[in-house]
C-alpha angles and dihedrals in degrees: 000000000000118000094255092061091048089049092047093052091052099042112024102030091046089046092234085132114030119210096348102115096115093047090048091049094051094046090050091049091049092049089049087050093050091239138131132243138227106201115193124190143121118271120281100033095117098257093143093043094051094052095042092050091049090051093049094049094048093048092241130140117255132197133173131209123196104212116220132171091250095052114119127213089247090059086065105037103027139241145230119261127193112249109210092196094060099024090232139111112255125200116237104199117221126226090269089083095086140089102250117026119192110202103194117209094354093183092064090068123086119260088251092058091041087056090056086075098052098076089048094047097046103033103020090235141092131212118220118183089339095309119118121221125190119223121232114255132272096046124171134170116210107189121187130203134182111233097207097053111108104158128066094013136119109216114225113253119238094253091055092046089056091060087067111090094207141001118221118199107202120188143169125316124242118271089259091049091051093050088053091050091050093049094046103033096120093040092052093051094048091045091052091050092049098046116129130204115275093176130038128230089246092056091051090055090049090054090048088054092049090049090056089060101050110129121254122186121219089246090062090051088051090048094052091045091052090049095050093046093046088058088061093050096048111119094229094050122100094176122015134199120306129224086262086064093055089052090049089051091054094048095048092044092055091048091048091051092049090048086053091053098251129122093212139056124245128187093259088063088058094048092048093057100033097095098047091048099043113029095080093045095057121089116196130214109257095236090058092047090057088054091056099256109154134195088246090057091050091052090051090051092050095049091051093048100045111080115241112238114248118240 
């Protein structure tokens, strides 16, 4: 049984997290793909709970940073302090030294502070006073942002957005889901705090290695290349998906296949992860944005237009 099914049994079936199966599946896929996540949603939709519960069940260390405009890069990566007893400088490691790092409201931090995450996200290491420190595997950044905040924020530049493997848009539950949450609010909070690991860190690393070896036929590579290239040709698009997006599609499709108990990728795996992988990488022309065209609609158009490879 793969780790998603184990987590699902603990969190979804026991109603610790209600109506969060899609989000949980995407987060698990991103973790198995060694990627990072941008999670967008209004306050109060269990973004923090979801990440914390996942880390607990996987036996991984978890830390959270609340981003603010006055936060400094050293507050994230760490710094050296002088120890008067020993007469030496001692490293105080920042919260980035963890397995799963939740960066809450990333767009509230200054661009300088946001950039402190880039080396860690891309190279799985940080540099402090010229000294390089490798981060423990697995390492994943989950950054959240509030879509309705317009003041006091620093929008993420396109190059930084491209570093995130996927973007997850999480919204409100259904009416029935909301009623369940209200009835079980105290129980859910206590249950999350009391969660114990059901998977070890070593088992997570083993699954990551398995995902790397999921089979991908040449026809799937061609299918993904056509999808990425078609985003650049769409009439509403100013800047389409990059080669990094194509790599991200392959990685996520492999993880999605594994979670669905297959050792090979099919076109449906690509379709399932296309929006989370592509929407934050597509920049629309202003005149089309005014007309209400969205990146999600562009991806839908592309998936309809690009022929699906025959088995």
